[in-house]
C-alpha positions as MATLAB code, in Angstrom:
seq = 'MQPSNGQQKTTGFSTRAVHAGNVDDVMTGGVNTPIFPSSAYRVPGPLGKVVYPRYQNIPTQEAVAQKIAALEGGECALVVSSGMAAISSVFLAFCGPGDHVVLQRDLYGGTHHLAAKELPRLGIEVTWVPSQDPEDFEAALRPNTRILYLETPSNPLMKLLDLQALAAIARRHGVLSAVDNTFATPINQNPLALGIDLVIHSATKYLNGHSDLCCGAIVARRELMDRIHGVAAAYGPSLSPYDCYLLERGMKTLAVRMRQHNENGARIAAFLDAHPQVRRVYYPGLPTHPGHAIAARQMRAFGAMLSVKLDCDAAQAQTVMERLQFFKPAVSLGGVESLACFPAQTSHAPLSPEERRALGISDSLIRLSVGIEDPEDLMADLDQALSAITEHRGNDA';
ca = [
     -10.910    3.951  -18.365;
      -8.584    2.854  -21.108;
      -6.095   -0.013  -21.148;
      -2.459    0.821  -20.807;
      -0.458    0.732  -23.995;
       0.806   -2.817  -24.528;
       4.192   -1.499  -25.621;
       4.585    0.218  -22.266;
       4.618   -3.170  -20.526;
       7.867   -4.020  -22.296;
       9.664   -0.823  -21.318;
      11.495   -0.170  -18.037;
       9.830    1.101  -14.905;
      11.379    4.568  -15.109;
      10.211    4.934  -18.717;
       6.692    3.828  -17.821;
       6.622    6.085  -14.774;
       7.478    9.093  -16.920;
       5.584    8.376  -20.147;
       2.700    5.914  -19.613;
      -0.751    7.453  -19.821;
       0.400   10.977  -20.636;
      -2.156   13.080  -22.515;
      -0.773   15.436  -25.156;
      -1.461   19.118  -24.703;
      -2.594   19.793  -28.269;
      -3.217   23.484  -27.638;
       0.225   24.575  -26.446;
       2.447   21.521  -26.844;
       3.067   21.275  -23.101;
       4.736   18.047  -21.973;
       2.487   17.538  -18.921;
      -1.045   16.156  -18.958;
      -3.423   19.137  -18.858;
      -5.757   19.567  -15.907;
      -9.386   19.349  -16.997;
     -11.232   20.984  -14.083;
     -14.747   21.197  -15.531;
     -17.617   19.460  -13.788;
     -19.889   20.014  -16.811;
     -19.057   18.715  -20.311;
     -20.917   19.094  -23.597;
     -23.238   16.317  -24.749;
     -22.602   15.013  -27.302;
     -18.921   15.684  -26.786;
     -15.789   15.086  -28.871;
     -14.737   12.017  -26.819;
     -17.796   10.020  -27.866;
     -19.049    9.445  -24.318;
     -20.697   11.258  -21.454;
     -17.816   12.776  -19.481;
     -18.263   13.477  -15.777;
     -15.760   13.533  -12.875;
     -17.728   11.058  -10.745;
     -17.504    8.553  -13.608;
     -13.696    8.851  -13.382;
     -13.447    9.310  -17.149;
     -12.049   12.791  -17.681;
      -8.619   12.746  -19.366;
      -6.724   13.842  -16.237;
      -8.201   10.917  -14.289;
      -7.632    8.393  -17.061;
      -4.029    9.476  -17.622;
      -2.909    8.669  -14.089;
      -4.934    5.442  -14.056;
      -3.155    4.289  -17.209;
       0.222    5.074  -15.650;
      -0.585    2.916  -12.602;
      -1.879    0.096  -14.817;
       1.288    0.201  -16.893;
       3.509   -0.004  -13.818;
       1.569   -2.959  -12.408;
       1.316   -4.712  -15.774;
      -2.496   -4.618  -15.685;
      -5.131   -3.933  -18.293;
      -7.016   -1.209  -16.419;
      -6.855    0.884  -13.292;
      -9.069    3.230  -11.339;
      -8.000    6.037   -9.030;
     -10.192    6.989   -6.084;
     -10.149    9.314   -3.105;
      -8.225    7.132   -0.617;
      -6.730    3.716   -0.072;
      -9.750    2.740    2.019;
     -12.045    3.874   -0.797;
     -10.167    1.477   -3.080;
     -10.435   -1.401   -0.609;
     -14.115   -0.854    0.151;
     -14.922   -0.497   -3.560;
     -13.497   -3.971   -4.178;
     -15.599   -5.562   -1.423;
     -18.743   -3.691   -2.477;
     -18.261   -4.694   -6.109;
     -18.014   -8.441   -5.527;
     -19.714   -9.186   -2.189;
     -23.246   -8.967   -0.870;
     -25.439  -10.359    1.905;
     -24.747  -14.040    2.462;
     -21.291  -13.937    0.898;
     -18.060  -14.768    2.680;
     -14.526  -13.330    2.548;
     -11.215  -14.634    3.883;
      -8.546  -12.226    5.131;
      -5.165  -12.613    6.718;
      -5.115  -11.598   10.353;
      -2.138   -9.255   10.081;
      -3.537   -6.255    8.197;
      -3.561   -2.478    8.127;
      -5.810   -1.282   10.956;
      -8.267    0.504    8.672;
      -8.789   -2.641    6.616;
      -9.186   -4.666    9.798;
     -11.861   -2.258   11.042;
     -13.728   -2.383    7.711;
     -13.761   -6.178    7.713;
     -14.526   -6.582   11.410;
     -17.230   -3.923   11.744;
     -18.634   -2.818    8.384;
     -18.715   -6.001    6.294;
     -20.728   -7.974    8.884;
     -23.168   -5.059    9.059;
     -23.718   -5.588    5.308;
     -24.371   -9.287    5.816;
     -20.907  -10.385    4.639;
     -19.230  -13.103    6.707;
     -15.540  -12.789    7.539;
     -12.922  -15.399    8.388;
      -9.471  -14.414    9.661;
      -6.387  -16.535    8.984;
      -3.679  -15.985   11.623;
      -0.860  -17.803    9.812;
       1.080  -17.407    6.566;
       0.567  -21.038    5.509;
      -1.314  -21.262    2.167;
      -2.994  -24.465    3.360;
      -4.616  -22.565    6.223;
      -6.063  -20.057    3.768;
      -7.410  -22.873    1.605;
      -9.010  -24.520    4.640;
     -10.842  -21.269    5.418;
     -12.536  -21.076    2.010;
     -16.240  -21.929    1.713;
     -18.626  -22.416   -1.214;
     -19.870  -18.831   -0.689;
     -16.378  -17.269   -0.442;
     -15.988  -14.434   -2.922;
     -12.657  -12.773   -2.053;
      -9.335  -13.871   -0.598;
      -7.817  -10.633    0.686;
      -4.090  -10.323    1.345;
      -1.438   -7.752    2.257;
       2.260   -8.434    1.803;
       4.514   -7.181    3.262;
       1.935   -6.567    5.973;
       1.455   -3.534    8.159;
       3.196   -3.225   10.604;
       5.033   -6.537   11.170;
       6.122   -7.075    7.559;
       4.751  -10.613    7.312;
       5.168  -12.276    3.919;
       2.698  -14.383    1.969;
       3.398  -16.648   -1.005;
       1.306  -14.845   -3.595;
       1.773  -17.378   -6.361;
       0.615  -20.251   -4.153;
      -2.352  -18.293   -2.795;
      -3.381  -17.083   -6.248;
      -3.422  -20.686   -7.462;
      -5.584  -21.724   -4.503;
      -8.060  -18.912   -5.111;
      -8.253  -19.694   -8.820;
      -8.815  -23.392   -8.138;
     -11.792  -22.553   -5.910;
     -13.259  -19.842   -8.142;
     -12.442  -17.097   -5.636;
     -11.078  -13.658   -6.487;
      -7.703  -12.819   -4.967;
      -6.861   -9.257   -3.945;
      -3.574   -7.867   -2.619;
      -2.710   -4.571   -0.963;
       0.626   -3.773   -2.637;
       1.189   -0.420   -0.931;
       4.344   -1.297    1.007;
       6.054   -3.067   -1.893;
       4.993   -0.683   -4.707;
       4.886   -1.781   -8.369;
       8.641   -1.220   -8.550;
       9.396   -3.996   -6.070;
       6.490   -6.410   -6.589;
       3.842   -7.128   -9.241;
       1.131   -9.431   -7.847;
      -0.756   -9.654  -11.161;
       2.251  -11.403  -12.715;
       2.010  -13.964   -9.897;
      -1.625  -14.748  -10.686;
      -3.421  -12.323   -8.339;
      -6.677  -10.848   -9.708;
      -6.796   -7.418   -8.062;
      -4.055   -5.105   -6.829;
      -4.842   -2.260   -4.440;
      -2.749    0.742   -3.429;
      -3.036    3.487   -0.932;
      -1.613    5.866   -3.530;
      -1.310    8.419   -0.743;
       1.922    6.649    0.095;
       4.737    5.718   -2.312;
       2.896    6.303   -5.592;
       2.469    9.968   -4.767;
       5.514   10.051   -2.514;
       5.348   13.612   -1.195;
       2.910   13.464    1.748;
       0.573   16.025    0.204;
      -2.256   13.960   -1.247;
      -4.830   11.344   -0.198;
      -5.826    8.832   -2.880;
      -6.147    5.156   -3.743;
      -5.918    2.898   -6.779;
      -7.140   -0.475   -8.040;
      -5.612   -2.444  -10.927;
      -7.141   -5.507  -12.603;
      -8.268   -6.994  -15.893;
     -11.021   -5.140  -17.738;
     -13.972   -7.383  -16.841;
     -13.299   -6.879  -13.129;
     -12.569   -3.175  -13.442;
     -15.832   -2.571  -15.314;
     -17.734   -3.854  -12.296;
     -15.637   -1.860   -9.825;
     -16.013    1.236  -11.957;
     -19.809    0.942  -11.732;
     -19.691    0.661   -7.946;
     -17.282    3.579   -7.654;
     -19.527    5.702   -9.857;
     -22.498    4.848   -7.634;
     -20.767    5.566   -4.311;
     -18.766    8.500   -5.623;
     -15.204    8.279   -4.196;
     -13.863   10.229   -7.176;
     -10.473   11.910   -7.250;
     -10.400   15.550   -8.327;
      -8.448   16.541  -11.460;
      -6.108   18.643   -9.326;
      -5.274   15.644   -7.138;
      -4.866   13.479  -10.242;
      -2.338   15.982  -11.528;
      -0.382   15.819   -8.255;
      -0.473   12.030   -8.282;
       0.775   11.792  -11.859;
       3.545   14.292  -11.133;
       4.622   12.296   -8.090;
       4.565    8.999   -9.956;
       6.976   10.222  -12.602;
       9.777    9.903  -10.051;
       8.521    6.673   -8.442;
      11.230    4.397   -9.859;
      14.116    6.703   -8.987;
      12.681    7.400   -5.522;
      12.287    3.695   -4.832;
      15.923    3.038   -5.660;
      16.927    5.333   -2.800;
      14.148    4.092   -0.515;
      15.274    0.499   -1.076;
      18.920    1.298   -0.412;
      18.147    3.316    2.711;
      15.681    0.749    4.037;
      18.224   -2.063    3.770;
      20.975   -0.027    5.457;
      18.772    1.184    8.307;
      17.433   -2.334    8.917;
      20.948   -3.779    9.115;
      22.067   -0.950   11.407;
      19.164   -1.467   13.808;
      19.477   -5.236   13.686;
      22.972   -4.887   15.141;
      22.058   -2.179   17.667;
      22.279   -3.199   21.340;
      19.087   -1.340   22.282;
      16.952   -3.083   19.650;
      15.357   -6.409   20.496;
      14.002   -7.231   17.028;
      13.757   -5.718   13.547;
      10.906   -6.640   11.240;
      12.215   -6.204    7.693;
      11.854   -8.754    4.851;
      15.328   -8.006    3.504;
      17.042   -9.401    6.589;
      18.074  -13.069    6.184;
      16.721  -13.682    9.697;
      13.209  -12.593    8.713;
      10.914  -15.660    8.653;
       9.544  -14.646    5.248;
      12.867  -13.675    3.682;
      12.911  -16.595    1.224;
       9.427  -15.710   -0.042;
      10.357  -12.028   -0.297;
      13.513  -12.860   -2.235;
      11.458  -14.934   -4.661;
       8.606  -12.515   -5.376;
      10.122   -9.077   -4.714;
      12.844   -7.258   -6.655;
      13.899   -5.296   -3.578;
      12.616   -5.086   -0.011;
      11.371   -1.547    0.363;
      11.786    1.025    3.101;
       9.178    0.012    5.661;
      10.303   -1.674    8.858;
       9.250   -2.003   12.470;
      11.412   -2.316   15.555;
      10.815   -3.779   18.973;
      13.007   -1.855   21.397;
      14.676   -3.294   24.462;
      12.670   -1.075   26.794;
       9.176   -0.360   28.092;
       6.551    1.858   26.480;
       7.559    4.975   28.458;
      11.180    4.703   27.357;
      10.067    4.052   23.779;
       8.119    7.313   23.954;
      11.302    9.113   25.016;
      13.126    7.594   22.032;
      10.361    8.853   19.748;
      10.581   12.355   21.218;
      14.346   12.495   20.629;
      14.144   11.701   16.936;
      14.960   14.651   14.684;
      14.909   13.507   11.051;
      12.325   10.783   11.663;
       9.219   12.893   12.205;
       6.564   11.425   14.548;
       3.678   11.345   12.104;
       0.996    9.144   10.607;
       1.169    7.819    7.042;
       4.262    6.624    5.182;
       5.983    6.432    1.817;
       7.030   10.049    1.469;
      10.497   11.369    0.706;
      10.895   12.295    4.369;
      11.439    9.704    7.112;
       8.548    9.144    9.528;
       8.091    7.183   12.737;
       4.973    6.155   14.630;
       3.567    3.784   17.210;
       1.084    1.546   15.326;
      -0.810    1.094   18.587;
      -1.530    4.848   18.566;
      -2.083    5.323   14.826;
      -2.842    2.678   12.179;
      -4.081    0.097   14.704;
      -5.640    2.447   17.258;
      -9.196    1.304   16.291;
      -8.354   -2.186   17.553;
      -8.788   -3.105   21.196;
      -5.652   -3.667   23.332;
      -6.492   -7.375   23.321;
      -6.688   -7.453   19.528;
      -3.368   -5.630   19.232;
      -1.683   -8.022   21.634;
      -3.020  -10.972   19.647;
      -1.429   -9.484   16.533;
       1.898   -8.886   18.277;
       1.572   -5.099   18.242;
       2.914   -3.824   21.552;
       2.776   -0.259   22.847;
       6.551    0.035   22.331;
       6.601   -1.187   18.713;
       7.816    1.607   16.424;
       7.172    1.575   12.689;
       9.642    3.443   10.502;
       9.048    4.773    7.023;
      12.584    5.377    5.799;
      12.830    8.344    3.458;
      15.407    9.324    0.852;
      17.701   11.400    3.094;
      21.374   10.523    3.434;
      21.423    7.188    5.296;
      24.348    8.240    7.493;
      22.246   11.077    8.886;
      19.315    8.765    9.531;
      21.482    6.236   11.356;
      23.022    8.980   13.493;
      19.536   10.235   14.346;
      18.375    6.780   15.394;
      21.528    6.162   17.400;
      21.237    9.360   19.417;
      17.552    8.715   20.089;
      18.189    5.129   21.197;
      20.820    6.358   23.640;
      17.902    7.431   25.838;
      17.468    3.775   26.802;
      21.071    3.495   27.987;
      20.817    6.783   29.865;
      17.659    5.626   31.611;
      19.327    2.430   32.761;
      22.332    4.392   33.959;
      20.053    6.632   36.030;
      18.321    3.603   37.517;
      21.694    2.177   38.542;
];
C-alpha cells in the first residue's frame, strides 16, 4: 500500500479517475498499468519488500488502491475480493470477543446477515438502530463499542444519515465510524471529508461499472489501514491482478459515467413519482424524500439508485417485472445497463419475512439501478411495463 499523491487530491474527479495510481510501463512505454501476474517474486527484490499477491502489494493491486484512495480523498486503500470481504475485514480488524458494534437497521441484506449471524458467533455484540436520528445512535453506544457502522443512501429504501453529526458522535466517544459508500460513489459523496474514519465500497458496482467483476475496497488513514491490511493478509481475500486491471480500467470512466447515471436517475425518479401506477418513489433527490435536506447538504448529486412501491399486489408487480425490456431482472447494480430486482428475492432474501416487513421491504417493492441508456427509452420501457397494472384492473372490471 502506498498513499495517494497529495497533488491528486487537488485535481478534478475525472483527472484523478484517469491518472491517479497509474504505474508506468517502463519496458514499452504503454499508458496502462501493466498486469503483474506472478505468484512468486524474487527475494530480495527490486521493490525493497517481500512481494506476494495475498499481501496485496504487487504493483497492479497498489495502482488501483491508490486510484480509489485519491477519489475518496484518503491516505490509503485496499482492494479485496468482494464488498462483503471489505466489510468483514473491517469488523475482524477492530472487534473481538466481548466487543460491541452499533449498526443502522436499514442495511444491505448481506451486511445484515453478517451482523446478525456471524458477529454474535464470534462473541461480538450487536445493537440495531431503527431510526435516522443521531441521538438514537449515540444512546446505543456503550463503553465496549468499537464500531458505528452506517450506510447512506441505504439499500434498498434510500434512507439518509447525517454523516457529519454521526462522525462527531463517534469521535467524541472514541468509536470508529464506518460508512458503506457504494450507492453514492466517491463522485457524489466523500464521507472522510465529513469526519468518517473508514469508507467501504462494493467495487463490484459503480467503481467497476460494467457488471463483469466482483471486488471490494476500503479507504482510511494509514494507521487504520495497516491493521486492516494485516487482517486481510491473514484471511486472504486478495484480488487477482487480472481483476485489478479490470477494476482500474472501469474506474477511469467513473466520473463521466456518474454524470449520466445522476442525470438519468433524477429523470426516472421524477417520471415515476408522477406516474399513476406508482404509490411511492424512494429517491433522495426528490424534495419529498424525508432525507432530501441531508442529501442536498452532503451529496453533490443523488445517484441512480431508487426503489418504487407500486400500486398493486405482488403478483401484478411480478407481471410488471416480466414486461420490462431495457431494465433487466438481475441481481447487483451500478453497471452501465439498467437493472431491476425485488429486494425481497435478492439482496434481502436471507432475512425472514418478519424482518423484511419490519424494515418496510414488501414483496412488491422494486429496486431500480438506472443505467446510462437514453432516458427517454428507459421511461418508455417503464411506462409500458406499468400498463400491466391498468390492464389487470380493466380485466377485473
